[in-house]
matplotlib code that plots the C-alpha trace (Angstrom):
import matplotlib.pyplot as plt

x = [11.1, 7.5, 10.0, 12.0, 9.3, 6.2, 2.5, 1.8, 3.7, 3.3, 5.4, 8.4, 11.5, 11.5, 15.4, 17.1, 20.2, 21.9, 18.0, 19.7, 23.3, 21.8, 19.8, 21.7, 24.6, 22.3, 24.5, 23.9, 26.3, 26.3, 26.9, 27.8, 26.4, 23.8, 21.5, 19.9, 23.2, 25.7, 28.1, 28.4, 29.2, 28.1, 32.0, 32.1, 28.8, 29.9, 33.2, 31.9, 28.5, 29.0, 27.3, 23.8, 23.9, 20.3, 20.8, 23.1, 21.6, 24.3, 23.2, 24.7, 27.2, 26.2, 26.5, 25.2, 22.0, 21.9, 22.0, 19.4, 17.0, 18.2, 16.4, 13.6, 13.0, 13.2, 10.6, 8.5, 8.7, 8.3, 5.1, 3.8, 4.5, 3.7, 0.1, 0.1, 0.4, -2.5, -4.5, -3.4, -4.0, -7.5, -8.3, -6.5, -9.2, -12.1, -11.8, -10.7, -14.1, -15.4, -14.6, -15.2, -18.7, -18.5, -17.1, -20.2, -22.9, -21.1, -20.8, -24.5, -25.7, -23.7, -25.2, -28.8, -27.8, -26.9, -30.2, -32.7, -29.5, -30.7, -34.1, -34.8, -32.5, -34.6, -38.1, -35.8, -35.1, -38.7, -40.2, -37.8, -39.3, -42.4, -41.6, -39.8, -43.1, -45.8, -42.9, -43.1, -46.9, -48.0, -45.1, -44.7, -44.9, -47.8, -49.8, -49.7, -53.3, -51.7, -50.5, -52.2, -49.5, -48.5, -45.0, -44.9, -44.3, -47.6, -48.5, -47.4, -50.4, -51.7, -52.8, -50.4, -51.1, -53.2, -51.5, -50.8, -52.8, -51.2, -49.3, -50.7]
y = [-242.5, -244.4, -248.1, -246.6, -244.9, -246.5, -244.9, -242.6, -239.3, -238.2, -240.4, -239.3, -237.4, -234.3, -234.5, -238.9, -238.0, -241.7, -242.1, -238.5, -239.7, -242.5, -240.8, -238.4, -240.7, -243.1, -242.8, -240.1, -237.3, -235.6, -238.8, -238.1, -235.1, -233.9, -231.5, -229.0, -228.5, -226.3, -227.7, -230.5, -234.5, -237.0, -237.7, -234.5, -235.0, -239.0, -237.8, -234.5, -236.7, -236.9, -239.0, -237.7, -237.0, -239.4, -243.6, -244.0, -242.5, -240.2, -236.4, -234.1, -230.8, -227.6, -225.7, -228.0, -228.4, -224.4, -223.9, -226.4, -224.7, -221.5, -223.0, -224.4, -220.7, -219.5, -221.8, -220.6, -216.7, -218.4, -219.8, -217.0, -214.7, -216.7, -217.1, -213.1, -212.6, -215.0, -213.3, -209.7, -211.1, -212.9, -209.0, -207.4, -210.0, -209.2, -205.6, -206.5, -207.8, -205.2, -202.6, -203.9, -204.5, -200.8, -200.2, -202.4, -200.2, -196.8, -197.7, -198.8, -195.5, -193.5, -195.6, -194.7, -191.1, -190.7, -193.0, -190.1, -187.3, -189.0, -189.1, -185.3, -184.3, -186.2, -184.3, -180.7, -181.4, -181.7, -179.3, -176.9, -178.3, -178.1, -174.4, -173.5, -175.2, -172.9, -170.1, -171.3, -171.3, -167.7, -166.6, -163.8, -163.5, -163.7, -160.1, -156.7, -155.8, -152.4, -152.6, -153.3, -153.7, -157.0, -156.0, -154.8, -151.1, -149.3, -148.4, -145.4, -142.0, -144.8, -143.3, -144.0, -146.4, -146.3, -145.3, -148.0, -148.1, -147.0, -149.2, -149.0]
z = [-59.6, -60.0, -60.2, -57.7, -54.9, -56.7, -58.3, -55.8, -56.2, -52.9, -51.1, -53.7, -52.1, -53.3, -55.0, -55.1, -56.2, -56.9, -59.1, -60.7, -61.1, -62.8, -65.7, -65.7, -67.1, -69.1, -72.3, -74.9, -76.5, -73.0, -71.0, -66.8, -67.3, -64.7, -66.0, -63.3, -60.9, -63.4, -65.0, -62.6, -63.7, -62.0, -61.3, -59.3, -57.9, -56.5, -55.3, -53.0, -51.9, -47.9, -45.2, -43.8, -39.8, -40.5, -41.4, -44.1, -47.1, -49.1, -49.8, -52.6, -51.3, -49.2, -52.0, -55.0, -52.0, -51.9, -56.2, -56.0, -53.3, -55.5, -58.5, -56.7, -55.2, -58.8, -60.1, -57.4, -58.7, -62.6, -61.7, -60.0, -61.9, -65.1, -63.0, -62.5, -66.5, -67.0, -65.0, -66.9, -70.5, -68.6, -67.9, -70.9, -73.5, -71.4, -71.4, -75.4, -75.9, -74.0, -76.1, -79.3, -78.2, -77.6, -81.1, -82.6, -80.8, -81.8, -85.5, -85.4, -83.5, -85.9, -88.7, -87.8, -87.0, -90.1, -91.9, -89.9, -91.2, -94.9, -93.8, -92.5, -95.9, -98.3, -96.4, -96.7, -99.7, -100.8, -99.0, -101.0, -104.2, -103.0, -102.0, -105.5, -107.4, -105.4, -106.2, -110.1, -111.0, -109.2, -110.5, -107.4, -104.1, -102.0, -103.5, -101.3, -100.8, -101.0, -104.5, -107.3, -109.3, -107.8, -107.7, -111.2, -111.6, -112.6, -116.4, -117.2, -116.0, -113.7, -110.7, -106.8, -104.4, -101.4, -98.4, -96.1, -93.1, -89.4, -86.9, -83.8]

ax = plt.figure().add_subplot(projection="3d")
ax.plot(x, y, z, "-o")
ax.set_aspect("equal")
plt.show()
């Protein structure tokens, strides 16, 4: 296209059947096959060309042009679908990154909670040990002021304990 119409792509026609036939029939394993128009060969394309009503330029047949337009529309639909899927992918990727960040925050919070639990458990164990040591060293719980034998049975022949004071 550049060799025929120059470097400015804005001046290139959308479709050049002669150039298409040149490229399609320029040797190679599929010589004389024109790609993009179903199973059309260059011989079929040459035989079905007609003279255009504008000047003396040649054009492709009406059915082949309709197929070409349908392919262009399909291409536009695929591009739209690709753009939509690309946008959706970017959105999912951002959502995934946000969920990963939230997951990391939750893990950090759980680690802090575990550390706090372990500290509270250690403090509880220490307090429990202190209480147990106090009970071991005193032999019993705090003495009862109304029982002189400190939770021990009275020796034989001892007087009964004094009565408890009245509760008002």
